[in-house]
Backbone as ProteinMPNN parsed JSONL, in Angstrom:
{"seq_chain_A": "MIRMIVTACAAVFLLNISTVAAQQAPAGGEPLDGETLFATTCGWCHADGGREAGKGPKLAASERTDEFIVQRIKHGKEGAMPAFQGTYNDEQIAEILKYIRGLKDDPG", "coords_chain_A": {"N_chain_A": [[95.967, 134.237, 68.601], [94.53, 132.294, 70.095], [94.45, 130.33, 68.158], [97.156, 129.624, 68.034], [97.517, 128.484, 70.548], [95.773, 126.288, 70.42], [96.986, 124.901, 68.317], [99.467, 124.3, 69.487], [98.629, 122.655, 71.597], [97.531, 120.533, 70.126], [99.854, 119.602, 68.89], [101.322, 118.651, 71.092], [99.586, 116.611, 71.934], [99.685, 114.869, 69.68], [102.379, 114.179, 69.768], [102.44, 112.75, 72.177], [100.74, 110.584, 71.509], [102.238, 109.388, 69.437], [104.426, 108.568, 70.901], [103.292, 106.635, 72.608], [102.485, 104.8, 70.633], [104.985, 104.032, 69.642], [105.95, 102.673, 71.845], [104.355, 100.456, 71.841], [105.057, 98.674, 69.782], [107.86, 96.962, 69.625], [111.232, 97.202, 68.261], [111.768, 94.794, 66.875], [109.385, 94.151, 65.712], [107.606, 92.56, 67.031], [104.569, 92.297, 68.786], [103.81, 93.767, 71.973], [103.275, 91.903, 74.997], [100.092, 91.07, 76.544], [100.042, 91.63, 79.312], [101.999, 93.62, 79.63], [100.98, 95.614, 77.921], [98.588, 96.129, 79.276], [99.575, 97.006, 81.774], [100.904, 99.388, 81.078], [98.913, 101.047, 80.191], [96.171, 100.472, 81.075], [96.566, 99.912, 83.726], [96.748, 102.219, 85.218], [94.277, 102.884, 86.166], [92.935, 100.53, 86.871], [93.454, 98.839, 89.612], [96.226, 97.045, 91.148], [97.08, 95.486, 88.951], [94.62, 94.949, 87.779], [93.369, 93.344, 89.536], [92.108, 94.486, 91.678], [89.691, 97.018, 92.528], [90.112, 100.34, 91.446], [90.405, 103.515, 90.247], [89.044, 102.539, 88.178], [86.975, 99.577, 87.64], [87.415, 96.378, 89.36], [88.869, 93.75, 87.523], [89.544, 91.086, 87.544], [88.121, 87.889, 87.444], [85.856, 88.829, 86.139], [82.447, 89.042, 85.187], [81.578, 89.98, 82.837], [81.07, 89.703, 79.27], [83.394, 88.539, 76.747], [83.096, 90.013, 74.392], [81.856, 92.351, 75.354], [83.941, 93.418, 76.932], [85.949, 93.819, 75.001], [84.661, 95.702, 73.347], [84.381, 97.786, 75.203], [87.052, 98.428, 75.684], [87.751, 99.306, 73.121], [85.904, 101.44, 72.612], [85.556, 102.829, 74.971], [84.111, 104.491, 77.866], [81.961, 107.033, 78.293], [83.04, 109.74, 80.171], [84.277, 108.11, 82.001], [86.125, 106.159, 81.046], [88.703, 106.211, 78.647], [88.633, 105.762, 75.042], [90.333, 103.21, 73.25], [90.607, 102.374, 70.662], [91.96, 103.646, 68.561], [94.48, 103.492, 69.518], [95.317, 100.872, 70.112], [95.586, 97.891, 68.138], [93.455, 95.242, 66.824], [94.672, 92.776, 67.464], [96.331, 93.445, 69.614], [94.416, 94.285, 71.46], [93.12, 91.86, 71.827], [95.153, 90.505, 73.144], [95.255, 91.958, 75.525], [92.714, 91.334, 76.533], [93.083, 88.56, 76.87], [94.992, 88.626, 78.897], [93.432, 89.814, 80.96], [91.474, 87.817, 81.32], [93.047, 85.844, 82.387], [93.626, 86.682, 84.908], [94.092, 86.283, 88.372], [92.69, 86.522, 91.649], [94.62, 86.629, 93.639], [97.905, 87.379, 93.118], [100.003, 85.681, 93.76]], "CA_chain_A": [[96.485, 133.732, 69.853], [93.833, 131.042, 70.395], [94.893, 129.366, 67.147], [98.49, 129.168, 68.435], [97.343, 127.614, 71.712], [95.166, 125.045, 69.926], [98.017, 124.211, 67.542], [100.443, 123.774, 70.438], [97.988, 121.531, 72.293], [97.432, 119.432, 69.165], [101.205, 119.064, 68.705], [101.653, 117.87, 72.292], [98.757, 115.415, 71.875], [100.232, 113.975, 68.661], [103.647, 113.682, 70.279], [102.127, 111.72, 73.168], [100.195, 109.423, 70.798], [103.323, 108.707, 68.735], [105.25, 107.924, 71.928], [102.576, 105.416, 72.992], [102.561, 103.868, 69.508], [106.347, 103.506, 69.595], [106.101, 101.737, 72.957], [103.543, 99.277, 71.591], [105.689, 97.751, 68.859], [109.306, 97.012, 69.715], [111.955, 97.241, 66.992], [111.683, 93.51, 66.188], [108.069, 94.007, 65.128], [106.771, 91.72, 67.872], [103.703, 93.078, 69.666], [104.018, 93.546, 73.396], [102.317, 90.982, 75.59], [98.924, 91.684, 77.162], [100.339, 92.155, 80.645], [102.72, 94.881, 79.451], [100.021, 96.576, 77.376], [97.679, 96.473, 80.372], [100.305, 97.765, 82.802], [101.283, 100.722, 80.607], [97.737, 101.854, 79.861], [95.008, 100.183, 81.91], [96.977, 99.809, 85.117], [96.605, 103.501, 85.918], [92.943, 102.964, 86.777], [92.536, 99.22, 87.395], [94.503, 98.628, 90.617], [96.872, 95.748, 91.351], [97.047, 94.741, 87.691], [93.244, 94.579, 87.466], [92.853, 92.447, 90.584], [91.364, 95.287, 92.649], [89.088, 98.245, 92.009], [90.831, 101.592, 91.66], [89.52, 104.462, 89.562], [88.233, 101.652, 87.354], [86.548, 98.392, 88.39], [88.196, 95.141, 89.41], [88.642, 92.981, 86.301], [89.721, 89.653, 87.82], [86.862, 87.146, 87.582], [84.74, 89.623, 85.613], [81.359, 88.283, 84.567], [81.291, 90.592, 81.536], [81.454, 88.864, 78.139], [84.578, 88.979, 76.011], [82.659, 91.056, 73.459], [81.651, 93.577, 76.122], [85.25, 93.948, 77.323], [86.605, 94.316, 73.783], [83.985, 96.938, 72.941], [84.692, 98.817, 76.193], [88.424, 98.853, 75.404], [87.758, 100.064, 71.859], [85.068, 102.641, 72.591], [85.576, 103.493, 76.265], [82.842, 104.814, 78.529], [81.969, 108.486, 78.434], [83.241, 110.261, 81.51], [84.888, 107.14, 82.901], [87.247, 105.432, 80.444], [88.955, 106.632, 77.269], [88.6, 104.751, 73.99], [91.669, 102.83, 72.816], [90.543, 101.814, 69.32], [93.013, 104.245, 67.756], [95.767, 103.252, 70.165], [95.645, 99.455, 69.986], [94.931, 97.158, 67.059], [92.635, 94.126, 67.315], [95.54, 91.76, 68.055], [96.755, 93.935, 70.923], [93.238, 94.241, 72.336], [92.925, 90.446, 72.158], [96.171, 90.172, 74.146], [94.803, 92.556, 76.791], [91.598, 90.492, 76.983], [93.674, 87.305, 77.348], [95.585, 88.935, 80.2], [92.335, 90.023, 81.909], [90.845, 86.521, 81.593], [93.978, 85.037, 83.158], [93.873, 87.272, 86.231], [93.658, 85.617, 89.604], [92.556, 87.506, 92.719], [95.891, 86.697, 94.375], [98.948, 87.161, 92.117], [100.971, 84.669, 94.21]], "C_chain_A": [[95.839, 132.384, 70.201], [94.284, 129.963, 69.42], [96.266, 128.801, 67.518], [98.396, 128.192, 69.612], [96.776, 126.267, 71.278], [96.201, 124.236, 69.15], [99.057, 123.585, 68.462], [99.878, 122.567, 71.18], [97.894, 120.309, 71.379], [98.801, 118.79, 68.949], [101.618, 118.198, 69.896], [100.873, 116.563, 72.293], [99.334, 114.41, 70.882], [101.57, 113.393, 69.091], [103.412, 112.569, 71.285], [101.612, 110.448, 72.51], [101.313, 108.675, 70.089], [104.25, 108.013, 69.718], [104.607, 106.621, 72.379], [102.677, 104.384, 71.886], [103.944, 103.242, 69.411], [106.57, 102.486, 70.703], [105.368, 100.429, 72.682], [104.243, 98.251, 70.724], [107.202, 97.889, 68.938], [109.957, 96.888, 68.344], [111.852, 95.942, 66.202], [110.339, 93.266, 65.54], [107.133, 93.129, 65.934], [105.868, 92.591, 68.739], [104.018, 92.777, 71.128], [102.951, 92.603, 73.925], [101.202, 91.749, 76.301], [99.196, 92.283, 78.524], [101.051, 93.501, 80.549], [101.797, 95.959, 78.908], [99.085, 97.064, 78.471], [98.379, 97.385, 81.371], [100.592, 99.197, 82.359], [100.097, 101.612, 80.278], [96.625, 101.679, 80.887], [95.322, 100.234, 83.398], [96.883, 101.103, 85.908], [95.272, 103.573, 86.658], [92.48, 101.646, 87.405], [93.662, 98.736, 88.303], [95.0, 97.184, 90.676], [96.769, 94.885, 90.095], [95.666, 94.294, 87.278], [92.598, 93.688, 88.511], [92.01, 93.158, 91.627], [90.737, 96.489, 91.947], [89.996, 99.415, 92.357], [89.909, 102.684, 91.15], [88.573, 103.685, 88.648], [87.896, 100.397, 88.148], [87.584, 97.279, 88.405], [87.862, 94.337, 88.156], [88.831, 91.481, 86.503], [88.355, 89.03, 88.059], [85.648, 87.951, 87.119], [83.704, 88.714, 84.954], [80.944, 88.889, 83.23], [81.752, 89.656, 80.427], [82.724, 89.405, 77.492], [84.213, 90.128, 75.07], [82.459, 92.388, 74.18], [82.997, 94.221, 76.455], [85.98, 94.526, 76.117], [85.978, 95.637, 73.346], [84.287, 98.082, 73.909], [86.116, 99.336, 75.975], [88.445, 99.734, 74.151], [87.064, 101.415, 71.983], [85.01, 103.402, 73.908], [84.185, 103.653, 76.858], [82.901, 106.297, 78.845], [82.077, 108.899, 79.897], [83.955, 109.32, 82.461], [86.143, 106.475, 82.331], [87.453, 105.91, 79.021], [88.841, 105.452, 76.305], [90.027, 104.478, 73.518], [91.692, 102.228, 71.419], [91.649, 102.386, 68.429], [94.403, 104.004, 68.306], [96.222, 101.816, 69.956], [94.923, 98.835, 68.807], [94.182, 95.964, 67.659], [93.481, 93.04, 67.989], [95.99, 92.184, 69.453], [95.596, 93.922, 71.92], [92.946, 92.799, 72.753], [93.937, 89.993, 73.212], [95.798, 90.741, 75.515], [93.663, 91.728, 77.374], [92.122, 89.175, 77.551], [94.313, 87.512, 78.724], [94.489, 89.057, 81.266], [91.708, 88.68, 82.294], [91.755, 85.604, 82.415], [94.239, 85.562, 84.557], [93.33, 86.381, 87.34], [93.574, 86.687, 90.682], [93.845, 87.691, 93.479], [97.019, 86.394, 93.388], [99.951, 86.065, 92.494], [100.467, 83.323, 93.956]], "O_chain_A": [[96.539, 131.438, 70.563], [94.478, 128.812, 69.811], [96.507, 127.608, 67.331], [99.115, 127.194, 69.658], [97.249, 125.222, 71.722], [96.284, 123.018, 69.31], [99.483, 122.453, 68.233], [100.575, 121.57, 71.368], [98.148, 119.184, 71.811], [98.9, 117.568, 68.838], [102.201, 117.129, 69.715], [101.429, 115.514, 72.617], [99.461, 113.229, 71.202], [101.861, 112.232, 68.804], [104.104, 111.551, 71.256], [102.001, 109.348, 72.903], [101.345, 107.445, 70.13], [104.809, 106.964, 69.396], [105.293, 105.608, 72.519], [102.928, 103.21, 72.16], [104.066, 102.05, 69.129], [107.313, 101.523, 70.509], [105.729, 99.395, 73.243], [104.037, 97.053, 70.916], [107.769, 98.83, 68.381], [109.3, 96.509, 67.374], [111.848, 95.978, 64.972], [110.168, 92.249, 64.868], [105.972, 92.967, 65.559], [106.35, 93.533, 69.368], [104.438, 91.672, 71.471], [101.856, 92.515, 73.37], [101.352, 92.929, 76.619], [98.645, 93.331, 78.863], [100.741, 94.422, 81.304], [101.825, 97.096, 79.379], [98.819, 98.261, 78.586], [97.835, 98.416, 81.767], [100.531, 100.12, 83.171], [100.265, 102.819, 80.103], [96.189, 102.653, 81.5], [94.464, 100.554, 84.221], [96.932, 101.083, 87.137], [95.165, 104.258, 87.675], [91.715, 101.655, 88.369], [94.7, 98.279, 87.824], [94.296, 96.244, 90.308], [96.418, 93.707, 90.164], [95.537, 93.349, 86.5], [91.429, 93.321, 88.393], [91.278, 92.515, 92.38], [91.208, 96.917, 90.893], [90.576, 99.462, 93.442], [88.756, 102.772, 91.573], [87.451, 104.116, 88.381], [88.467, 100.17, 89.215], [88.5, 97.241, 87.583], [86.697, 94.251, 87.768], [88.327, 90.685, 85.71], [87.531, 89.58, 88.79], [84.546, 87.779, 87.641], [84.041, 87.753, 84.262], [80.051, 88.365, 82.564], [82.707, 88.9, 80.607], [83.082, 90.57, 77.666], [84.953, 91.108, 74.972], [82.853, 93.436, 73.668], [83.172, 95.427, 76.28], [86.564, 95.607, 76.203], [86.691, 96.583, 73.011], [84.434, 99.227, 73.482], [86.362, 100.538, 76.07], [89.085, 100.785, 74.136], [87.584, 102.425, 71.509], [84.472, 104.508, 73.958], [83.22, 103.035, 76.41], [83.781, 106.757, 79.573], [81.3, 108.457, 80.744], [84.215, 109.682, 83.609], [87.113, 106.254, 83.057], [86.493, 106.008, 78.257], [88.941, 104.293, 76.709], [90.834, 105.4, 73.399], [92.693, 101.63, 71.025], [92.214, 101.655, 67.616], [95.397, 104.28, 67.634], [97.391, 101.572, 69.655], [93.788, 99.2, 68.503], [94.268, 95.71, 68.861], [93.05, 92.45, 68.98], [96.024, 91.364, 70.37], [95.783, 93.584, 73.089], [92.569, 92.545, 73.897], [93.607, 89.183, 74.078], [95.999, 90.09, 76.54], [93.645, 91.452, 78.573], [91.657, 88.723, 78.598], [94.184, 86.665, 79.607], [94.602, 88.475, 82.345], [91.443, 88.437, 83.471], [91.27, 84.681, 83.07], [94.993, 84.953, 85.316], [92.244, 85.811, 87.234], [94.317, 87.667, 90.632], [94.144, 88.799, 93.925], [97.097, 85.28, 92.869], [100.674, 85.573, 91.628], [101.142, 82.341, 94.267]]}, "name": "protein", "num_of_chains": 1, "seq": "MIRMIVTACAAVFLLNISTVAAQQAPAGGEPLDGETLFATTCGWCHADGGREAGKGPKLAASERTDEFIVQRIKHGKEGAMPAFQGTYNDEQIAEILKYIRGLKDDPG"}
């Protein structure tokens, strides 16, 4: 019984991961832009497109280094942020970083 539950949970997890992967690369093979990647993943916790703190910190005008941000995206923070190394490739993470660095406090 436990084995069936674990197998079902694993199947749901893999289905969700494949859905996210399909959303990342449109049919033309072009990677999605950083803003779209951010909005579909990071935007759940970093409010107002990263301009305000939400469940996660404000990212606009962050004083963290690019390397720190890339490593945080890849490896997450235990108990606070999931790791996205298996979800996004280096090019996609670079696009997210570019989006974060372009954030202004006021979107207008």
